[in-house]
PDB file of N, H, CA, C and O in Angstrom:
ATOM      1  N   MET A   1     -33.821 -61.166-122.216  1.00  0.00           N
ATOM      2  CA  MET A   1     -32.734 -61.403-121.517  1.00  0.00           C
ATOM      3  C   MET A   1     -33.368 -61.947-120.175  1.00  0.00           C
ATOM      4  O   MET A   1     -33.360 -63.071-119.673  1.00  0.00           O
ATOM      5  N   ILE A   2     -33.971 -60.631-119.738  1.00  0.00           N
ATOM      6  H   ILE A   2     -33.978 -59.718-120.146  1.00  0.00           H
ATOM      7  CA  ILE A   2     -34.446 -60.732-118.364  1.00  0.00           C
ATOM      8  C   ILE A   2     -35.757 -61.459-118.030  1.00  0.00           C
ATOM      9  O   ILE A   2     -36.397 -61.616-116.990  1.00  0.00           O
ATOM     10  N   GLY A   3     -35.971 -61.984-119.780  1.00  0.00           N
ATOM     11  H   GLY A   3     -35.452 -61.856-120.625  1.00  0.00           H
ATOM     12  CA  GLY A   3     -37.430 -63.133-119.225  1.00  0.00           C
ATOM     13  C   GLY A   3     -36.637 -64.085-119.262  1.00  0.00           C
ATOM     14  O   GLY A   3     -36.668 -64.402-118.073  1.00  0.00           O
ATOM     15  N   ALA A   4     -36.049 -64.681-119.662  1.00  0.00           N
ATOM     16  H   ALA A   4     -36.024 -64.424-120.629  1.00  0.00           H
ATOM     17  CA  ALA A   4     -35.242 -65.918-119.988  1.00  0.00           C
ATOM     18  C   ALA A   4     -34.287 -66.523-118.839  1.00  0.00           C
ATOM     19  O   ALA A   4     -33.906 -67.692-118.888  1.00  0.00           O
ATOM     20  N   ILE A   5     -33.878 -65.515-117.656  1.00  0.00           N
ATOM     21  H   ILE A   5     -34.187 -64.565-117.617  1.00  0.00           H
ATOM     22  CA  ILE A   5     -33.234 -65.324-116.981  1.00  0.00           C
ATOM     23  C   ILE A   5     -34.149 -65.451-115.433  1.00  0.00           C
ATOM     24  O   ILE A   5     -33.638 -65.536-114.316  1.00  0.00           O
ATOM     25  N   ALA A   6     -36.000 -65.429-115.840  1.00  0.00           N
ATOM     26  H   ALA A   6     -36.415 -65.360-116.747  1.00  0.00           H
ATOM     27  CA  ALA A   6     -36.259 -64.915-114.553  1.00  0.00           C
ATOM     28  C   ALA A   6     -36.701 -66.560-115.117  1.00  0.00           C
ATOM     29  O   ALA A   6     -36.446 -67.522-114.392  1.00  0.00           O
ATOM     30  N   GLY A   7     -37.096 -66.669-115.907  1.00  0.00           N
ATOM     31  H   GLY A   7     -37.303 -65.888-116.495  1.00  0.00           H
ATOM     32  CA  GLY A   7     -37.811 -68.098-116.687  1.00  0.00           C
ATOM     33  C   GLY A   7     -36.615 -69.150-115.370  1.00  0.00           C
ATOM     34  O   GLY A   7     -37.019 -69.302-114.217  1.00  0.00           O
ATOM     35  N   ASP A   8     -35.580 -69.592-115.703  1.00  0.00           N
ATOM     36  H   ASP A   8     -35.251 -69.468-116.640  1.00  0.00           H
ATOM     37  CA  ASP A   8     -34.633 -70.103-115.709  1.00  0.00           C
ATOM     38  C   ASP A   8     -34.111 -69.972-113.789  1.00  0.00           C
ATOM     39  O   ASP A   8     -33.300 -70.672-113.183  1.00  0.00           O
ATOM     40  N   VAL A   9     -34.823 -68.991-113.360  1.00  0.00           N
ATOM     41  H   VAL A   9     -35.482 -68.423-113.852  1.00  0.00           H
ATOM     42  CA  VAL A   9     -35.062 -69.128-111.564  1.00  0.00           C
ATOM     43  C   VAL A   9     -36.219 -69.811-110.765  1.00  0.00           C
ATOM     44  O   VAL A   9     -36.224 -70.352-109.659  1.00  0.00           O
ATOM     45  N   ILE A  10     -37.182 -69.608-111.679  1.00  0.00           N
ATOM     46  H   ILE A  10     -37.178 -69.169-112.577  1.00  0.00           H
ATOM     47  CA  ILE A  10     -38.371 -70.065-111.693  1.00  0.00           C
ATOM     48  C   ILE A  10     -38.164 -71.412-111.535  1.00  0.00           C
ATOM     49  O   ILE A  10     -38.315 -71.832-110.388  1.00  0.00           O
ATOM     50  N   GLY A  11     -37.832 -72.268-112.463  1.00  0.00           N
ATOM     51  H   GLY A  11     -37.710 -71.927-113.395  1.00  0.00           H
ATOM     52  CA  GLY A  11     -37.922 -73.345-112.931  1.00  0.00           C
ATOM     53  C   GLY A  11     -36.666 -74.357-112.574  1.00  0.00           C
ATOM     54  O   GLY A  11     -36.468 -75.494-113.003  1.00  0.00           O
ATOM     55  N   SER A  12     -35.849 -73.540-111.611  1.00  0.00           N
ATOM     56  H   SER A  12     -36.010 -72.617-111.263  1.00  0.00           H
ATOM     57  CA  SER A  12     -34.487 -74.071-111.202  1.00  0.00           C
ATOM     58  C   SER A  12     -35.131 -74.968-110.149  1.00  0.00           C
ATOM     59  O   SER A  12     -34.978 -76.149-110.461  1.00  0.00           O
ATOM     60  N   VAL A  13     -35.763 -74.813-109.068  1.00  0.00           N
ATOM     61  H   VAL A  13     -35.887 -73.854-108.814  1.00  0.00           H
ATOM     62  CA  VAL A  13     -36.214 -75.811-107.983  1.00  0.00           C
ATOM     63  C   VAL A  13     -37.219 -77.432-108.805  1.00  0.00           C
ATOM     64  O   VAL A  13     -37.611 -78.433-108.204  1.00  0.00           O
ATOM     65  N   TYR A  14     -37.346 -77.122-110.207  1.00  0.00           N
ATOM     66  H   TYR A  14     -37.027 -76.310-110.695  1.00  0.00           H
ATOM     67  CA  TYR A  14     -38.046 -77.943-111.107  1.00  0.00           C
ATOM     68  C   TYR A  14     -37.155 -78.835-111.658  1.00  0.00           C
ATOM     69  O   TYR A  14     -37.272 -80.058-111.581  1.00  0.00           O
ATOM     70  N   GLU A  15     -36.280 -78.254-112.206  1.00  0.00           N
ATOM     71  H   GLU A  15     -36.184 -77.261-112.269  1.00  0.00           H
ATOM     72  CA  GLU A  15     -35.609 -79.523-112.653  1.00  0.00           C
ATOM     73  C   GLU A  15     -35.058 -80.992-113.083  1.00  0.00           C
ATOM     74  O   GLU A  15     -34.978 -81.755-114.045  1.00  0.00           O
ATOM     75  N   ARG A  16     -34.641 -80.823-111.314  1.00  0.00           N
ATOM     76  H   ARG A  16     -34.706 -80.203-110.532  1.00  0.00           H
ATOM     77  CA  ARG A  16     -34.460 -82.299-111.244  1.00  0.00           C
ATOM     78  C   ARG A  16     -36.028 -83.413-110.726  1.00  0.00           C
ATOM     79  O   ARG A  16     -36.206 -84.630-110.776  1.00  0.00           O
ATOM     80  N   ASP A  17     -36.785 -82.424-110.324  1.00  0.00           N
ATOM     81  H   ASP A  17     -36.641 -81.435-110.284  1.00  0.00           H
ATOM     82  CA  ASP A  17     -38.443 -82.923-110.023  1.00  0.00           C
ATOM     83  C   ASP A  17     -39.438 -82.102-110.548  1.00  0.00           C
ATOM     84  O   ASP A  17     -40.053 -81.123-110.123  1.00  0.00           O
ATOM     85  N   PRO A  18     -39.440 -82.861-111.757  1.00  0.00           N
ATOM     86  CA  PRO A  18     -40.437 -81.984-112.618  1.00  0.00           C
ATOM     87  C   PRO A  18     -42.262 -81.721-112.458  1.00  0.00           C
ATOM     88  O   PRO A  18     -42.584 -82.753-111.868  1.00  0.00           O
ATOM     89  N   ILE A  19     -43.174 -81.155-112.604  1.00  0.00           N
ATOM     90  H   ILE A  19     -42.912 -80.317-113.084  1.00  0.00           H
ATOM     91  CA  ILE A  19     -44.452 -81.270-112.310  1.00  0.00           C
ATOM     92  C   ILE A  19     -45.106 -80.630-113.184  1.00  0.00           C
ATOM     93  O   ILE A  19     -44.864 -79.655-113.896  1.00  0.00           O
ATOM     94  N   LYS A  20     -46.372 -81.626-112.966  1.00  0.00           N
ATOM     95  H   LYS A  20     -46.569 -82.418-112.388  1.00  0.00           H
ATOM     96  CA  LYS A  20     -47.128 -81.454-114.477  1.00  0.00           C
ATOM     97  C   LYS A  20     -48.404 -81.013-113.488  1.00  0.00           C
ATOM     98  O   LYS A  20     -49.188 -81.644-112.780  1.00  0.00           O
ATOM     99  N   THR A  21     -48.230 -79.791-113.766  1.00  0.00           N
ATOM    100  H   THR A  21     -47.593 -79.278-114.341  1.00  0.00           H
ATOM    101  CA  THR A  21     -49.333 -78.628-112.651  1.00  0.00           C
ATOM    102  C   THR A  21     -48.776 -77.159-112.999  1.00  0.00           C
ATOM    103  O   THR A  21     -47.587 -76.865-112.872  1.00  0.00           O
ATOM    104  N   ILE A  22     -50.084 -75.985-113.597  1.00  0.00           N
ATOM    105  H   ILE A  22     -51.050 -76.224-113.701  1.00  0.00           H
ATOM    106  CA  ILE A  22     -49.555 -74.625-113.841  1.00  0.00           C
ATOM    107  C   ILE A  22     -49.887 -74.348-112.904  1.00  0.00           C
ATOM    108  O   ILE A  22     -49.958 -73.121-112.832  1.00  0.00           O
ATOM    109  N   GLU A  23     -50.350 -75.141-111.465  1.00  0.00           N
ATOM    110  H   GLU A  23     -50.292 -76.138-111.523  1.00  0.00           H
ATOM    111  CA  GLU A  23     -50.041 -74.260-109.636  1.00  0.00           C
ATOM    112  C   GLU A  23     -49.054 -74.723-109.270  1.00  0.00           C
ATOM    113  O   GLU A  23     -48.603 -75.809-108.907  1.00  0.00           O
ATOM    114  N   PHE A  24     -48.747 -73.682-109.420  1.00  0.00           N
ATOM    115  H   PHE A  24     -49.114 -72.799-109.714  1.00  0.00           H
ATOM    116  CA  PHE A  24     -46.968 -73.703-109.068  1.00  0.00           C
ATOM    117  C   PHE A  24     -46.696 -72.579-108.495  1.00  0.00           C
ATOM    118  O   PHE A  24     -47.121 -71.604-109.116  1.00  0.00           O
ATOM    119  N   PRO A  25     -45.709 -72.189-106.787  1.00  0.00           N
ATOM    120  CA  PRO A  25     -45.329 -70.362-106.838  1.00  0.00           C
ATOM    121  C   PRO A  25     -44.481 -70.305-107.591  1.00  0.00           C
ATOM    122  O   PRO A  25     -43.990 -71.216-108.257  1.00  0.00           O
ATOM    123  N   LEU A  26     -44.231 -69.251-107.561  1.00  0.00           N
ATOM    124  H   LEU A  26     -44.630 -68.511-107.020  1.00  0.00           H
ATOM    125  CA  LEU A  26     -43.175 -68.300-109.170  1.00  0.00           C
ATOM    126  C   LEU A  26     -41.675 -68.810-108.403  1.00  0.00           C
ATOM    127  O   LEU A  26     -40.974 -69.758-108.757  1.00  0.00           O
ATOM    128  N   PHE A  27     -41.457 -67.954-107.359  1.00  0.00           N
ATOM    129  H   PHE A  27     -42.027 -67.183-107.072  1.00  0.00           H
ATOM    130  CA  PHE A  27     -40.448 -67.991-106.393  1.00  0.00           C
ATOM    131  C   PHE A  27     -40.297 -68.464-105.319  1.00  0.00           C
ATOM    132  O   PHE A  27     -41.126 -67.996-104.538  1.00  0.00           O
ATOM    133  N   SER A  28     -39.368 -69.470-104.680  1.00  0.00           N
ATOM    134  H   SER A  28     -38.695 -69.850-105.315  1.00  0.00           H
ATOM    135  CA  SER A  28     -39.300 -70.110-103.482  1.00  0.00           C
ATOM    136  C   SER A  28     -37.950 -69.935-102.511  1.00  0.00           C
ATOM    137  O   SER A  28     -36.943 -69.496-103.066  1.00  0.00           O
ATOM    138  N   SER A  29     -37.901 -70.174-101.462  1.00  0.00           N
ATOM    139  H   SER A  29     -38.719 -70.530-101.011  1.00  0.00           H
ATOM    140  CA  SER A  29     -36.767 -69.896-100.975  1.00  0.00           C
ATOM    141  C   SER A  29     -35.621 -70.811-101.847  1.00  0.00           C
ATOM    142  O   SER A  29     -34.466 -70.430-101.660  1.00  0.00           O
ATOM    143  N   HIS A  30     -35.776 -71.910-102.730  1.00  0.00           N
ATOM    144  H   HIS A  30     -36.714 -72.220-102.882  1.00  0.00           H
ATOM    145  CA  HIS A  30     -35.106 -72.769-103.354  1.00  0.00           C
ATOM    146  C   HIS A  30     -34.660 -72.180-104.459  1.00  0.00           C
ATOM    147  O   HIS A  30     -33.622 -72.636-104.939  1.00  0.00           O
ATOM    148  N   SER A  31     -35.325 -71.029-105.134  1.00  0.00           N
ATOM    149  H   SER A  31     -36.168 -70.659-104.744  1.00  0.00           H
ATOM    150  CA  SER A  31     -34.758 -70.807-106.751  1.00  0.00           C
ATOM    151  C   SER A  31     -33.070 -70.288-106.641  1.00  0.00           C
ATOM    152  O   SER A  31     -32.378 -69.893-105.702  1.00  0.00           O
ATOM    153  N   ARG A  32     -32.932 -70.410-107.443  1.00  0.00           N
ATOM    154  H   ARG A  32     -33.493 -70.731-108.205  1.00  0.00           H
ATOM    155  CA  ARG A  32     -31.593 -70.272-107.649  1.00  0.00           C
ATOM    156  C   ARG A  32     -30.800 -69.751-109.360  1.00  0.00           C
ATOM    157  O   ARG A  32     -31.616 -69.975-110.253  1.00  0.00           O
ATOM    158  N   PHE A  33     -29.684 -69.248-109.820  1.00  0.00           N
ATOM    159  H   PHE A  33     -29.021 -69.066-109.094  1.00  0.00           H
ATOM    160  CA  PHE A  33     -29.763 -68.988-110.722  1.00  0.00           C
ATOM    161  C   PHE A  33     -28.975 -70.104-110.820  1.00  0.00           C
ATOM    162  O   PHE A  33     -28.232 -70.526-109.934  1.00  0.00           O
ATOM    163  N   THR A  34     -29.237 -70.842-112.516  1.00  0.00           N
ATOM    164  H   THR A  34     -29.841 -70.499-113.236  1.00  0.00           H
ATOM    165  CA  THR A  34     -28.109 -71.751-112.785  1.00  0.00           C
ATOM    166  C   THR A  34     -27.315 -71.433-113.360  1.00  0.00           C
ATOM    167  O   THR A  34     -27.047 -70.235-113.271  1.00  0.00           O
ATOM    168  N   ASP A  35     -26.249 -72.513-114.524  1.00  0.00           N
ATOM    169  H   ASP A  35     -26.467 -73.486-114.597  1.00  0.00           H
ATOM    170  CA  ASP A  35     -25.766 -72.441-115.557  1.00  0.00           C
ATOM    171  C   ASP A  35     -25.726 -71.949-116.346  1.00  0.00           C
ATOM    172  O   ASP A  35     -24.720 -71.464-116.864  1.00  0.00           O
ATOM    173  N   ASP A  36     -27.405 -71.880-116.911  1.00  0.00           N
ATOM    174  H   ASP A  36     -28.223 -72.274-116.490  1.00  0.00           H
ATOM    175  CA  ASP A  36     -27.774 -71.473-118.263  1.00  0.00           C
ATOM    176  C   ASP A  36     -28.475 -70.035-118.141  1.00  0.00           C
ATOM    177  O   ASP A  36     -29.048 -69.592-119.136  1.00  0.00           O
ATOM    178  N   THR A  37     -28.448 -69.344-117.036  1.00  0.00           N
ATOM    179  H   THR A  37     -27.982 -69.704-116.227  1.00  0.00           H
ATOM    180  CA  THR A  37     -28.280 -67.923-116.289  1.00  0.00           C
ATOM    181  C   THR A  37     -26.892 -67.802-116.940  1.00  0.00           C
ATOM    182  O   THR A  37     -26.654 -67.084-117.912  1.00  0.00           O
ATOM    183  N   VAL A  38     -25.605 -68.926-116.019  1.00  0.00           N
ATOM    184  H   VAL A  38     -25.798 -69.510-115.230  1.00  0.00           H
ATOM    185  CA  VAL A  38     -24.341 -67.848-116.083  1.00  0.00           C
ATOM    186  C   VAL A  38     -24.576 -67.711-117.931  1.00  0.00           C
ATOM    187  O   VAL A  38     -24.714 -66.596-118.436  1.00  0.00           O
ATOM    188  N   LEU A  39     -24.590 -68.901-118.728  1.00  0.00           N
ATOM    189  H   LEU A  39     -24.478 -69.806-118.318  1.00  0.00           H
ATOM    190  CA  LEU A  39     -23.807 -69.038-119.840  1.00  0.00           C
ATOM    191  C   LEU A  39     -24.801 -68.069-121.096  1.00  0.00           C
ATOM    192  O   LEU A  39     -24.551 -67.761-122.262  1.00  0.00           O
ATOM    193  N   THR A  40     -25.834 -67.837-120.316  1.00  0.00           N
ATOM    194  H   THR A  40     -26.037 -68.087-119.369  1.00  0.00           H
ATOM    195  CA  THR A  40     -26.589 -66.274-121.335  1.00  0.00           C
ATOM    196  C   THR A  40     -26.249 -65.502-121.066  1.00  0.00           C
ATOM    197  O   THR A  40     -26.410 -64.630-121.920  1.00  0.00           O
ATOM    198  N   VAL A  41     -25.602 -65.077-119.942  1.00  0.00           N
ATOM    199  H   VAL A  41     -25.471 -65.786-119.249  1.00  0.00           H
ATOM    200  CA  VAL A  41     -25.152 -63.761-119.599  1.00  0.00           C
ATOM    201  C   VAL A  41     -23.981 -63.402-120.166  1.00  0.00           C
ATOM    202  O   VAL A  41     -23.708 -62.253-120.515  1.00  0.00           O
ATOM    203  N   CYS A  42     -23.186 -64.473-120.284  1.00  0.00           N
ATOM    204  H   CYS A  42     -23.408 -65.406-120.001  1.00  0.00           H
ATOM    205  CA  CYS A  42     -21.363 -64.804-121.393  1.00  0.00           C
ATOM    206  C   CYS A  42     -22.016 -65.003-122.324  1.00  0.00           C
ATOM    207  O   CYS A  42     -21.090 -64.956-123.134  1.00  0.00           O
ATOM    208  N   TRP A  43     -23.025 -65.230-123.030  1.00  0.00           N
ATOM    209  H   TRP A  43     -23.777 -65.268-122.372  1.00  0.00           H
ATOM    210  CA  TRP A  43     -23.035 -65.462-124.131  1.00  0.00           C
ATOM    211  C   TRP A  43     -23.539 -63.935-125.301  1.00  0.00           C
ATOM    212  O   TRP A  43     -23.551 -63.894-126.532  1.00  0.00           O
ATOM    213  N   ILE A  44     -23.853 -62.990-124.411  1.00  0.00           N
ATOM    214  H   ILE A  44     -23.844 -63.024-123.412  1.00  0.00           H
ATOM    215  CA  ILE A  44     -24.711 -61.802-124.510  1.00  0.00           C
ATOM    216  C   ILE A  44     -23.807 -60.621-124.266  1.00  0.00           C
ATOM    217  O   ILE A  44     -23.967 -59.582-124.905  1.00  0.00           O
ATOM    218  N   SER A  45     -22.840 -60.754-123.337  1.00  0.00           N
ATOM    219  H   SER A  45     -22.710 -61.599-122.817  1.00  0.00           H
ATOM    220  CA  SER A  45     -22.056 -59.946-123.046  1.00  0.00           C
ATOM    221  C   SER A  45     -20.479 -59.778-123.931  1.00  0.00           C
ATOM    222  O   SER A  45     -19.442 -59.156-123.701  1.00  0.00           O
ATOM    223  N   ASN A  46     -20.937 -60.664-125.002  1.00  0.00           N
ATOM    224  H   ASN A  46     -21.780 -61.170-125.189  1.00  0.00           H
ATOM    225  CA  ASN A  46     -19.026 -60.883-125.666  1.00  0.00           C
ATOM    226  C   ASN A  46     -20.040 -60.137-127.089  1.00  0.00           C
ATOM    227  O   ASN A  46     -19.500 -59.883-128.165  1.00  0.00           O
TER     228      ASN A  46
END
C-alpha cells in the first residue's frame, strides 16, 4: 500500500501533462495525493 501511495503522489504532477522520459524528479513542491490514494486507503481500512 505504501508503494501505491508513493506512486500516486509522484505521478500526481504528471496526470494532466504526461511525460515521455524516465528522467524526472520524484517529488516536487506540486506533488499531492489524489483521489486514488483516498480510495485505496478507504478500501484497505474496510
